C-alpha positions as CSV (number, residue, x, y, z in Angstrom):
1,X,14.9,23.6,3.4
2,X,11.8,24.0,1.2
3,X,9.2,26.6,2.0
4,X,5.6,25.4,1.9
5,X,2.3,27.4,1.9
6,X,-1.2,25.9,2.2
7,X,-4.3,26.9,0.1
8,X,-7.7,25.9,1.5
9,X,-8.6,24.4,4.8
10,X,-11.9,22.8,3.8
11,X,-11.1,19.2,4.6
12,X,-9.6,17.9,7.8
13,X,-7.0,15.8,5.9
14,X,-5.0,19.0,5.3
15,X,-4.4,19.3,9.0
16,X,-2.0,16.4,8.8
17,X,0.2,18.1,6.2
18,X,0.1,21.4,8.2
19,X,1.3,19.6,11.4
20,X,4.1,17.8,9.5
21,X,5.2,20.9,7.7
22,X,5.4,22.8,11.0
23,X,7.7,20.1,12.5
24,X,9.7,18.8,9.6
25,X,13.5,19.4,9.4
26,X,13.4,19.7,5.6
27,X,10.3,22.0,5.4
28,X,9.5,25.6,6.5
29,X,5.8,26.4,6.8
30,X,5.4,30.0,5.7
31,X,1.7,30.8,5.0
32,X,-1.9,29.6,5.0
33,X,-4.5,31.0,2.5
34,X,-8.2,30.4,3.1
35,X,-10.5,32.3,0.8
36,X,-13.7,31.3,2.7
37,X,-12.7,31.4,6.4
38,X,-16.3,31.5,7.6
39,X,-17.1,28.0,6.1
40,X,-13.6,26.5,6.6
41,X,-12.3,24.2,9.3
42,X,-9.8,26.8,10.6
43,X,-11.5,27.5,13.9
44,X,-12.2,23.9,14.7
45,X,-8.5,23.1,14.2
46,X,-7.3,26.3,15.9
47,X,-5.5,27.4,12.7
48,X,-5.1,30.9,11.5
49,X,-5.0,32.1,7.9
50,X,-2.3,34.6,6.8
51,X,-4.1,35.3,3.5
52,X,-7.6,35.3,2.1
53,X,-6.7,35.6,-1.6
54,X,-4.7,33.1,-3.7
55,X,-3.2,35.6,-6.1
56,X,-2.1,37.7,-3.1
57,X,-0.4,34.6,-1.7
58,X,1.5,34.1,-4.9
59,X,2.6,37.7,-5.1
60,X,3.5,38.3,-1.5
61,X,5.1,35.1,-0.2
62,X,8.2,33.3,-1.3
63,X,7.6,29.5,-1.3
64,X,8.4,26.5,-3.5
65,X,5.5,24.1,-2.5
66,X,1.8,24.6,-2.4
67,X,-0.3,22.3,-0.3
68,X,-3.9,22.0,-1.6
69,X,-6.8,21.4,0.8
70,X,-9.7,23.4,-0.8
71,X,-13.0,21.9,-2.0
72,X,-12.3,19.1,-4.5
73,X,-13.9,20.9,-7.4
74,X,-11.6,23.9,-7.0
75,X,-8.3,22.1,-6.8
76,X,-7.7,21.5,-10.5
77,X,-7.7,25.2,-11.3
78,X,-5.6,26.0,-8.3
79,X,-3.0,23.4,-9.1
80,X,-2.8,24.7,-12.7
81,X,-2.3,28.2,-11.5
82,X,0.3,27.2,-9.0
83,X,2.2,25.2,-11.6
84,X,2.1,28.2,-14.0
85,X,3.7,30.2,-11.1
86,X,6.5,27.6,-10.8
87,X,5.3,25.8,-7.6
88,X,5.4,22.2,-6.8
89,X,2.0,20.7,-5.7
90,X,1.2,18.5,-2.8
91,X,-2.5,17.9,-2.5
92,X,-5.0,16.1,-0.4
93,X,-6.7,13.7,-2.7
94,X,-8.3,14.1,-5.2
95,X,-6.0,16.3,-7.2
96,X,-8.7,17.5,-9.6
97,X,-12.1,16.4,-10.8
98,X,-11.9,16.1,-14.6
99,X,-9.5,14.8,-17.2
100,X,-9.1,18.1,-19.0
101,X,-7.6,19.6,-15.8
102,X,-5.4,16.6,-15.3
103,X,-4.0,16.9,-18.9
104,X,-3.1,20.5,-18.2
105,X,-1.5,19.6,-14.9
106,X,0.6,16.9,-16.5
107,X,1.7,19.2,-19.3
108,X,2.8,21.9,-16.9
109,X,4.5,19.5,-14.5
110,X,6.5,17.9,-17.3
111,X,7.4,21.0,-19.2
112,X,8.5,22.9,-16.0
113,X,10.1,19.9,-14.2
114,X,7.8,20.3,-11.2
115,X,6.6,17.6,-8.8
116,X,3.0,16.7,-8.1
117,X,2.2,14.7,-4.9
118,X,-0.8,13.4,-3.1
119,X,-1.5,12.6,0.5
120,X,-1.9,8.9,-0.2
121,X,-1.0,7.5,3.2
122,X,-2.0,3.8,2.9
123,X,1.5,3.0,1.7
124,X,2.7,4.1,5.2
125,X,0.4,1.8,7.2
126,X,2.1,-1.1,8.9
127,X,-0.5,-3.7,7.8
128,X,-0.2,-2.6,4.2
129,X,3.6,-2.7,4.3
130,X,3.5,-6.3,5.7
131,X,0.9,-7.3,3.1
132,X,3.3,-6.0,0.4
133,X,6.2,-8.0,1.9
134,X,4.1,-11.2,1.9
135,X,2.8,-10.8,-1.6
136,X,6.2,-9.8,-3.1
137,X,7.9,-12.8,-1.4
138,X,5.7,-15.1,-3.5
139,X,4.3,-16.8,-0.4
140,X,0.7,-16.9,-1.8
141,X,1.8,-17.3,-5.4
142,X,0.8,-15.2,-8.4
143,X,-2.0,-12.8,-7.5
144,X,-5.2,-13.4,-9.4
145,X,-7.9,-11.6,-7.6
146,X,-8.1,-8.5,-5.3
147,X,-11.2,-7.5,-3.4
148,X,-11.1,-4.1,-1.7
149,X,-13.8,-2.5,0.4
150,X,-13.3,1.1,1.4
151,X,-16.8,2.0,2.6
152,X,-17.0,5.4,4.4
153,X,-19.8,6.7,6.7
154,X,-21.8,9.5,5.1
155,X,-22.0,11.6,8.3
156,X,-24.6,14.0,7.0
157,X,-24.4,17.1,9.2
158,X,-20.8,16.4,10.1
159,X,-19.2,16.4,6.7
160,X,-18.6,19.9,5.2
161,X,-21.7,21.2,3.4
162,X,-19.7,21.7,0.2
163,X,-19.5,17.9,-0.3
164,X,-23.2,17.9,-1.3
165,X,-23.1,21.0,-3.5
166,X,-23.1,20.4,-7.3
167,X,-19.6,20.6,-8.8
168,X,-17.6,20.6,-5.6
169,X,-17.2,17.0,-4.8
170,X,-16.4,15.5,-8.2
171,X,-17.5,11.9,-7.6
172,X,-17.2,9.1,-5.1
173,X,-14.9,6.9,-7.2
174,X,-12.5,9.8,-7.8
175,X,-12.7,10.8,-4.1
176,X,-12.2,7.4,-2.5
177,X,-11.1,4.7,-5.0
178,X,-7.8,6.5,-5.7
179,X,-6.3,5.0,-2.5
180,X,-6.8,1.5,-3.9
181,X,-5.7,2.5,-7.4
182,X,-2.3,3.6,-5.9
183,X,-1.9,0.8,-3.4
184,X,-2.7,-2.3,-5.4
185,X,0.1,-1.9,-8.0
186,X,2.5,-1.0,-5.1
187,X,1.5,-4.2,-3.2
188,X,1.4,-6.6,-6.2
189,X,3.9,-5.3,-8.7
190,X,1.2,-5.5,-11.3
191,X,-0.3,-2.7,-13.3
192,X,-3.9,-2.0,-14.3
193,X,-4.6,-2.7,-18.0
194,X,-8.3,-2.2,-18.4
195,X,-11.6,-1.0,-16.8
196,X,-14.3,-3.6,-17.0
197,X,-17.0,-1.8,-15.1
198,X,-17.8,1.2,-13.0
199,X,-21.0,2.3,-11.5
200,X,-22.2,5.0,-9.1
201,X,-25.7,5.8,-7.8
202,X,-27.6,7.8,-5.2
203,X,-28.8,5.7,-2.2
204,X,-28.4,7.1,1.3
205,X,-27.9,10.8,0.4
206,X,-31.5,11.3,-0.8
207,X,-31.3,15.0,0.4
208,X,-28.9,15.6,-2.5
209,X,-30.1,13.5,-5.5
210,X,-27.2,14.5,-7.7
211,X,-24.7,13.1,-5.1
212,X,-23.7,9.6,-6.2
213,X,-22.9,8.2,-2.8
214,X,-22.4,4.6,-3.9
215,X,-19.5,3.4,-6.1
216,X,-18.3,0.1,-7.3
217,X,-15.7,-0.9,-10.0
218,X,-14.0,-3.8,-11.7
219,X,-10.5,-3.6,-13.1
220,X,-8.2,-5.9,-15.0
221,X,-4.6,-6.5,-13.9
222,X,-1.6,-6.9,-16.3
223,X,-1.3,-10.6,-15.6
224,X,-4.9,-11.3,-16.5
225,X,-6.2,-11.1,-12.9
226,X,-9.0,-8.9,-11.7
227,X,-9.9,-6.4,-9.0
228,X,-13.4,-5.7,-7.5
229,X,-13.9,-2.7,-5.3
230,X,-16.7,-1.0,-3.3
231,X,-16.1,2.5,-1.9
232,X,-19.6,3.5,-1.1
233,X,-20.7,6.0,1.6
234,X,-22.7,3.3,3.3
235,X,-20.7,2.4,6.4
236,X,-22.6,2.9,9.6
237,X,-22.2,6.5,10.8
238,X,-21.1,6.0,14.4
239,X,-18.5,3.3,14.0
240,X,-17.9,3.1,10.3
241,X,-14.2,3.9,10.5
242,X,-13.6,1.2,13.1
243,X,-15.1,-1.7,11.2
244,X,-12.8,-4.3,9.5
245,X,-14.5,-3.4,6.2
246,X,-12.9,0.0,6.3
247,X,-10.1,-0.4,3.8
248,X,-10.0,-4.2,3.7
249,X,-7.9,-5.8,1.1
250,X,-8.3,-9.6,0.3
251,X,-5.8,-11.0,-2.2
252,X,-6.0,-14.5,-3.6
253,X,-3.0,-16.0,-5.4
254,X,-2.2,-19.4,-7.0
255,X,-0.9,-20.8,-3.7
256,X,-3.0,-19.1,-1.0
257,X,-4.6,-15.9,0.2
258,X,-3.8,-12.8,2.4
259,X,-6.1,-10.3,4.0
260,X,-5.8,-7.2,6.1
261,X,-7.5,-3.9,6.8
262,X,-6.9,-0.5,8.3
263,X,-8.1,-1.6,11.7
264,X,-7.0,-5.2,11.7
265,X,-4.1,-6.2,14.0
266,X,-1.8,-7.7,11.4
267,X,-2.2,-9.7,8.2
268,X,-4.0,-13.0,7.9
269,X,-2.4,-15.6,5.5
270,X,-3.6,-19.0,4.5
271,X,-1.5,-21.1,2.1
272,X,-2.7,-24.3,0.3
273,X,-1.0,-26.5,2.9
274,X,-2.3,-24.7,6.0
275,X,-4.9,-26.2,8.3
276,X,-5.6,-22.9,9.9
277,X,-4.9,-19.2,9.2
278,X,-1.5,-17.6,10.2
279,X,-1.5,-14.1,11.6
280,X,1.6,-12.0,10.8
281,X,2.2,-8.8,12.8
282,X,2.2,-5.4,11.1
283,X,5.5,-4.0,9.9
284,X,6.7,-0.7,11.4
285,X,4.7,2.2,10.1
286,X,6.3,4.9,7.9
287,X,4.6,7.9,9.3
288,X,4.4,10.8,6.8
289,X,5.9,8.7,4.0
290,X,3.9,10.6,1.4
291,X,5.7,13.8,2.4
292,X,9.1,12.1,2.5
293,X,8.7,10.7,-1.0
294,X,7.6,14.1,-2.3
295,X,10.6,15.9,-0.8
296,X,12.9,13.1,-2.1
297,X,11.7,13.6,-5.6
298,X,12.0,17.4,-5.5
299,X,15.6,17.0,-4.2
300,X,16.4,14.7,-7.2
301,X,16.6,11.4,-5.3
302,X,13.3,9.6,-5.6
303,X,12.8,6.3,-3.9
304,X,12.7,3.3,-6.2
305,X,9.3,2.2,-4.7
306,X,8.2,5.7,-3.7
307,X,5.2,7.7,-4.5
308,X,6.3,9.8,-7.5
309,X,4.7,12.3,-9.7
310,X,4.3,9.7,-12.4
311,X,2.4,7.3,-10.0
312,X,0.3,10.1,-8.7
313,X,-0.8,11.2,-12.1
314,X,-1.4,7.6,-13.2
315,X,-3.7,6.8,-10.2
316,X,-5.5,10.1,-10.7
317,X,-6.1,9.4,-14.4
318,X,-7.5,6.0,-13.7
319,X,-9.8,7.4,-10.9
320,X,-11.2,10.0,-13.3
321,X,-11.6,7.3,-16.0
322,X,-13.6,5.2,-13.6
323,X,-15.8,8.2,-12.8
324,X,-16.3,9.0,-16.4
325,X,-17.3,5.4,-17.2
326,X,-19.7,5.4,-14.3
327,X,-21.4,8.5,-15.7
328,X,-22.1,6.6,-18.9
329,X,-24.1,3.9,-17.2
């Protein structure tokens, strides 16, 4: 059984890892460190910190895995320090906010044989699993275009204030697009081989002019196909997460198309010979698959199609490259 400690409770995503760690047969949850309890989400989630200093946590607690849920801009340094201390890392996305941090993280993970995981849970969704099965079966032919929309509501006043502080968010493409950057190769079996365009700008978040709340990108696939994505914070505040545009993937192949989203009831498929769309039901979900894959890799038996350290680092690198290219526009 692996012992896990959490560092930072500044985004609600980390609550999922905490809940799973507390109830997992292969994990023992041993500590929670929050260095800024007054501005954290501890009280709203009825969680309690055992430590308020990261270095004290490292000195005083015996554990193998560190879960990261602090402000995005702090995670890179924290991951590096934890890897130096011999800990595996399982982070809420994003892992870090610049390429220099990522390079150091990769060097440490490789030289010390440590695993780096991310809470990329779209692979675990029944619709996405079914979409992968349809695409991999060849039913719609060779994939040529992918369109992904992952718009989020901005939710000013509800999102943590640190989102809008300079240096703590790290960019909309790095924050949101990484889900698609991991999922699309997993679905299609194709790799990314080039960045054609990336752009971010400030639109709705006028109260924080530095915050680039809109983000779009174009990528090239290894077979010559292309990807167009929009991950802006422009979804309507009240029902933005319930709309079909929330993580909608539309794939066109040489013999048809397939589409689904986070909220759709199944996967729509239309082949060249169809007079009307077909609706395929979701596959069974794989709840907590990101944690299972992470533990499998640590234990030396990674899944062939699982979320590995190499895939986490590759998706993170591409997200940061998109962000860097957008800053040049």
